[in-house]
C-alpha positions as CSV (number, residue, x, y, z in Angstrom):
1,X,108.1,158.2,-100.5
2,X,106.4,157.7,-97.1
3,X,105.7,154.6,-95.9
4,X,102.0,153.4,-94.7
5,X,101.9,149.8,-94.7
6,X,101.6,150.2,-90.7
7,X,98.4,152.1,-91.0
8,X,95.7,149.5,-91.9
9,X,97.1,146.8,-88.9
10,X,96.5,149.7,-86.5
11,X,93.0,150.6,-87.0
12,X,92.1,146.8,-87.6
13,X,93.5,146.3,-83.7
14,X,91.4,149.3,-82.7
15,X,88.4,148.5,-84.4
16,X,88.7,144.3,-82.8
17,X,89.3,145.7,-79.6
18,X,86.6,148.2,-79.3
19,X,84.1,145.2,-80.8
20,X,85.4,142.7,-77.9
21,X,84.9,145.5,-75.5
22,X,81.4,146.5,-77.0
23,X,80.3,142.7,-76.6
24,X,81.7,141.9,-73.2
25,X,80.0,144.7,-71.9
26,X,76.6,143.3,-73.3
27,X,76.9,139.7,-72.2
28,X,77.9,141.1,-68.8
29,X,74.6,143.0,-68.3
30,X,72.7,139.6,-69.0
31,X,74.8,137.6,-67.2
32,X,74.6,140.0,-64.0
33,X,70.8,140.8,-64.6
34,X,71.2,144.6,-65.2
35,X,68.4,144.0,-67.9
36,X,65.9,142.0,-66.6
37,X,65.4,144.4,-62.9
38,X,62.5,146.5,-64.4
39,X,59.5,146.4,-62.6
40,X,55.9,145.9,-64.6
41,X,53.7,149.2,-64.3
42,X,50.0,148.1,-63.9
43,X,47.1,150.0,-65.5
44,X,44.5,150.8,-63.2
45,X,42.1,153.8,-62.9
46,X,40.8,155.1,-60.0
47,X,38.9,158.7,-59.7
48,X,38.3,160.9,-57.1
49,X,35.4,163.7,-56.8
50,X,34.9,166.4,-53.9
51,X,31.3,165.7,-52.2
52,X,30.7,168.4,-49.6
53,X,33.2,167.7,-46.5
54,X,33.9,163.9,-48.4
55,X,35.9,162.7,-51.2
56,X,34.4,160.1,-53.0
57,X,37.2,157.5,-54.1
58,X,36.1,154.9,-56.8
59,X,37.8,152.3,-58.9
60,X,37.0,152.8,-62.4
61,X,38.7,149.4,-63.8
62,X,41.6,148.9,-66.0
63,X,43.3,145.9,-67.3
64,X,45.0,145.1,-64.1
65,X,42.2,144.9,-61.7
66,X,42.2,141.3,-61.6
67,X,46.0,141.6,-60.2
68,X,45.3,143.8,-57.5
69,X,45.6,142.6,-53.7
70,X,44.4,145.6,-51.8
71,X,43.7,149.4,-52.9
72,X,44.6,151.8,-50.0
73,X,43.5,155.6,-49.4
74,X,44.9,158.4,-47.8
75,X,43.1,161.7,-47.6
76,X,44.8,164.7,-46.1
77,X,42.5,168.0,-45.9
78,X,43.9,171.3,-46.1
79,X,44.1,172.0,-42.1
80,X,46.2,168.4,-42.1
81,X,44.0,165.9,-40.9
82,X,44.2,162.8,-42.5
83,X,41.7,160.3,-42.9
84,X,43.0,156.7,-44.2
85,X,40.7,153.6,-45.4
86,X,40.7,151.1,-48.1
87,X,38.4,150.3,-51.2
88,X,37.6,147.0,-52.6
89,X,38.9,145.4,-55.5
90,X,36.4,145.4,-57.9
91,X,35.6,147.5,-60.5
92,X,33.1,149.9,-59.7
93,X,34.0,150.1,-55.7
94,X,33.8,153.3,-53.9
95,X,34.1,154.7,-50.5
96,X,33.9,158.4,-49.2
97,X,36.1,159.2,-46.8
98,X,35.4,162.7,-44.6
99,X,38.3,165.3,-45.1
100,X,37.8,168.4,-43.3
101,X,36.1,171.4,-44.6
102,X,36.0,170.5,-48.2
103,X,38.2,171.7,-51.0
104,X,42.3,171.5,-51.6
105,X,42.1,168.0,-50.1
106,X,45.0,165.7,-50.9
107,X,44.2,162.3,-52.3
108,X,47.0,159.3,-52.1
109,X,45.4,156.5,-53.5
110,X,48.1,153.1,-53.5
111,X,47.4,149.6,-54.7
112,X,49.2,146.1,-53.9
113,X,49.3,143.7,-56.7
114,X,49.2,139.9,-55.8
115,X,53.3,139.8,-57.3
116,X,53.9,142.0,-54.1
117,X,54.4,145.2,-55.8
118,X,53.0,148.3,-54.9
119,X,52.5,151.6,-56.7
120,X,50.7,154.9,-56.4
121,X,47.8,155.0,-58.7
122,X,46.2,158.0,-58.0
123,X,48.0,161.6,-56.2
124,X,46.0,164.6,-56.6
125,X,43.9,167.5,-55.1
126,X,40.4,167.7,-54.8
């Protein structure tokens, strides 16, 4: 006859230790702020179209436009020359940036928001 009276208490202790470790990890993540470090991603639409040797950048809209503080544009031509500037923060605002000979221009639009965060809105070639 095999004595199996000690198996059940050992399994019970292992399960209780596992539950304690998991609870300690969850509580520690909240106490040390690990769960709150995610920043908000803003939703703002910007378009860029080629027009001759220039690129027209337009703020098209989005639900987070009222949170905008500034919108910056960098336009780099295929030859490597860069033109920088800003556009207004209202829907429909646009500006033309002379990037070079036209075609294969990289347009990078970044924005600053009223909470101090910055985000890339558009990174494309036109």
